[in-house]
N, C-alpha and C positions, 0 to 999 in steps of 0.2 A: 425269661428269668427276671424276676424283680430284684433290683439291686438297691438295698436301703443303706444309705450313707449319711443319715441325719440323726445319729445316735446321741449327739449332744443336746438335741431337742427332746427326744424320748427314745427309749429302747424297747425292743420286743420282749414281753414278759417271758422269762425262762420257764421251762416245764415244771420245775419245783415250785415256783411261785403260783402258777396257774392251778396246780393240784392242791396246794395249800389253801388258796382262796376258795376253790370249789368245795373242799372238805369243810371249811368253816361255814359256808353258806348252806350246805346240805346235811351236815352231821352235827357239828358243834356250833349251833347257831343261837345259843342262849345269850342273854344280855349279861355282860361281865359283872354288872352291879347287882344281879339277882342273887338271892341267898340259897337257891336250890342247886343241885349238882350240875345242871346244865349251865347255869351261870358261872359256877366255880370252874368248870372245865374250860370255858371261854377265858376266864380270868387267868388261869394257869398258862394258857397258850400265849396270852399277851406278855405275861411275866417271862416266859421262855424267849419270846422274840426280843423283848427289851434287853435281856442278857446278851443275846447274839449281837445286837447293835452296839451295846456298851463294850463288849470284848473286842469288837472290830477296831475301835479307836482307843482302847486301853483306858476306859473310865469305868465307874461303877454304875450298875443299873439304875440306882436312885438319882442319877444325874441325867438320865435320858427321859425326855418328854415327847410323846407322839403327837403329831399335828396332822393337818390335811396335806401338807406339802412344804417345800422349802420356802416359798414366799411367805406363808403364814409363820413359819418358824422364825424367819428373819425379822418380820414386823413385830412379832410377839416379844422378841428379845429387845429390840431397839426401843420400841414404844414402852415396854414394861420397865426398862431401866430409866427412861425419861420420866415416867410417872413417879417412880420412887425417888429419883435423885436430881431431876431437872431443875428444881428450884435452888439447889445448892451448887450443882456443877452443870454447866451448860455447854461444855466444849466437846465437839465430836470431830475426830480425824478420820478421813476416808480417802479414797482415790478417785480419779477421774475415769476409771475403767470398770466400775462396778456394774453388776447385774441390776436391772431395773428394780428388783425387789429391795435392794439396799439403797440405790440412788433415790428412788421416789419416797421411801420412808424417811430418809435423811432430809430430803427437800421439804417434806411436811413439817418436820421438827424445826427446820430453819425458819419457817414462817411463824412458828410459835416462840421463837426467841433463841433457838440453839445457835451457837457460834460454830459454824462448820468450816473446817480447813480441808480442802481437797488437794491431795498430792498427785502430781503428774509424773510420768516416767521421764527420764532424761532423753537427750537426743539419741542415745544408743538403745532406747526402748526399755532400759532397766530402771528399777526403783532403788533409790538410795535410802537405806535405813536412817541415815543422818537427817534427811528431810523430815522424817516422821518424828524423830527425837526432838528436832528443833521446833516442831509444832506443839509440843506438849507443855502445859503449864499446870498450876495447881487447880485450875477449873476444868481440866480435861476429864470427861466422864468415860468416853468410849473411843476406842480405835477399831474400826471395822474394815478389814482388808480381805479381798477374795484370795483363795489359794491358787486356783487356775482360772485364767480368763476364758470365758465361754465362747469368745469369737476368734481369738488367735491361738489359744492354747498356752499362752505365756504363763510360766510358773513364777509366782511372786515369792520372794525370799522371806517367808513369814517368820521363821525362827529368828532371823537377824532383825527384822522390822519390829516385831513384838518385844524382842529382847532389849532393843534400843529404847523403846517406849517405856518399858518397865524400869529400866535403870534410871530414867529421869523421874518417873512418878510410878511407884509400884502399885498404886491404887487404881490406875487406869484399867478399865475392863477391856479385854481384847476379844474380838469376835471374827470368825472367818466363815465366809460362804464357801464350803468345800464340796459343792454339788458336782463340780467337774473333776475333782480329784479322788473322791471317796470310791473305793473299790477299784481304782485305777493305779494309784500310787500308795505305797505303805503310809498309813496315816495314824499317828498317835498324838493325842492332844498335848501331852507334856513336851513332846519333841519340837513342837512349833510354838510353844509359849502362849497357847491360847486358852482363854477362859470359857469360850463358847464356840460351838460348831453347828452349822446348818447343813443338813443332808436331805436327800430326796430319794424315794423308792423307785420312781419310774425312770430315773437315769441309770439305774443299776439292775435292770431286768426284773424289777418288781412291777406292781400295777399302780396306776394313777390313783391318787386320793390318800396317800400316806407319806409323811415326812417325819423327821425327827430333829429335835433340838437338844444339844448337850449344853448344860449350864453347870459350871463348876460349883461344887458344894460350898455354901457360905455366901454366894452371890444372891442378893435379893432382887427378884424381878416381880413386878406387880402382875397379878393374874390376868390372863387374856380374856377368858369367858367365865363369868360367874354362873352358878347353877348347882348342879348335883355333886360337884367336887371331884369329878374324874381327873385323872393325871395328877393326883395328889393336890387337887385344888387349883392347879395352874390352868387347866383347860377343861372346863366342864362340858358335858354332852356325851352321849353314848359313843363309845369308841367305834371306829371303822374297822371292826375286827378282821374281816377277810383281807383287807388291804394291809393291815399291820402284820398279820401272820405271813402273808405273801412276801412282805418286805424282809422279814426275818429269814424266810426260806431262801430268798434270792441271795442275801448276804452270806448265809451259811454255805451256799453253793459256790460263790465266787471267791470267798476269802482265802482258801488254801492255795489258789493258783494266781494270786495277784502278780507276783514277780515273774513267773513264766509267761503269763499273758502280756505283761508289759514288754518283755524282751521280744516276743513274737510280733507285737504291734510296732515296736521300734523298727523292725526289719521291713514290715509292710510300708510304714511311713517313709522310711529312707528310700525305698524303691519307687514309691509314688513321686516323691520329690525329684528324683533323678529323671523319671520319665516325663514329668511335667516340664522340667528345666530344659528338656530337648525341644520343646515347642517355643518358638521365637516370641509368641504373643502372651506368654505366661509370666507373671511376677509373683513370687512366693512372698506372702506377708507374714506368716508365722515365723517367729525366731527359730534359730537352729536348735536351741535348747528347750523348745516348747514341749509340752506333753505330747507323746506320739499319737494320742487318740484324736487330736484335732489338727487339721491342716487347712489354713486359709490362704487363698491365692486369688489373683485378679486375672481375668481374661480380657486383655486390653482391647478396647474398641467395641466390646459387647456388654451392655448393661446386665447386671446380675439377674434381674427378673426374667429377661429374655433368654439367657442361657439356662437358667433354672427350669423354665418351662420347656425348652428344647429337650433337655435331659429327661424331664418327666415323660415326654413323648416317647423316649427310648426306654421307659420303665426304670429309670435311674433317679433316685431321690436324694437330693442334697439340700443345702440351705444357702441363703444369701447372707446369713449372719445370725444373730440371736432370734430365736422363734418368738420371744416376748416383745420384740420391736415391730412385729407385723410388717416387715418389709421396709420400715422407716429407718433412716440412718440413726444410729445410737450415739455416734461421736467417739466410740471406743477406738476405732481404727485410726481416726485422726489423732487422738491422744497418743497412740503408739507410733505416730510419725508417717502413717500411710497418707499419700496425697488424696485430696478429695475425689479426683477423677478415678483413681484406682479403687477407692473405697466404694464407688458406685458400680464397680465391675467385679466385686468379690464373690467368690464361691467358697463356702465352708464345707469341707468333707470331714465327717466325724465317724470314727471306727467303733466297732464292738468286737467282742471275742469271736463273733461269727463271720467277720469280714475276711474275705479271701483275696489272694493275689489275682485270681482270675477276674473277680469283680472289678478290681482296680485297673486292670488292663483294659477292660471294656469301658470303664469310665474315661480313660485317657483317649481311647479311640473315638468315643462319642463326642468328647470335647473338641477334638481335632476336626471331626466331621461337622459338628455344629458351628465351629468358627468359620469354616469355609462357606457353608450354606448361608449363615447369617450375615457374613460380610458382603456376599453377593446381593443380598436383599436390602442392604442399607440404602 
């Protein structure tokens, strides 16, 4: 039995998403920009998907732009704001624990003259809204803070952070990478004081190749790709219709059960924490109040890559951290206070709605067996 526990990297497409994509590829395959009825049918499908995504975060459909994925959405927002406002406002506030899509985009702008302030968590692993407020001045353009950390599952207090920032300077644009919270936690843009949200299809049982960007009405962002004027001129190029419609189908399927799925996953996470804590060589790295869909721990004395491949041999698939870091240390765990040695020995387990208690029991047994075998071979 294959046990897949790397859902923070990507999820298995749900049946509704697969059927929707297949239908768009074999039946409604017209170009949405075409004037005939086949084109109109495709355009109407995109309109319906856009409304589904918008309703899911309580915004209007004309505030949603489809992209190829979350990394593009994030880069488009940050670079587009810089193109429009960077000559007048060059301040960017972010954190030391962001996903590479934010981190590297901000690093690029820093080389171009942006004044970047990176906020770290305190010794308790928590972020203080006051630190963000203290970083704001009249030249601050953007405050970009992730909602849920992709390596530890830590939930950042966005409502308080963005609220504190806005009280100092209401004109600061706020953005969140919500890839790891969308469809896992109830998420409404207004509730977290954000002007922009990045989300991805393949993290929520859609298919790869589609993401979305929410931009609050009235915020001017320079266009990403010039050309035929698709996505209301923001991102030209023929839309990836099958992926977009699959995205909408996946969200429509998951949305009604977010709260019940969250409660079920909380139970699974709690039980896994307890079982792992019984093993003398395990250190839990995820905070107690982390999102239950991610659990990060260290297997002391065994490097991450070695344990990962042992588990792979048992047909159990986990991660050693962010998939985007390709096995390289990201520095995120260190920022959260995890010792360098423990950071080199981490395993990230990430749940989906299909994860079962039986699978997690087999994981614990395999880790225990792996530890004994690998220690003997050292």
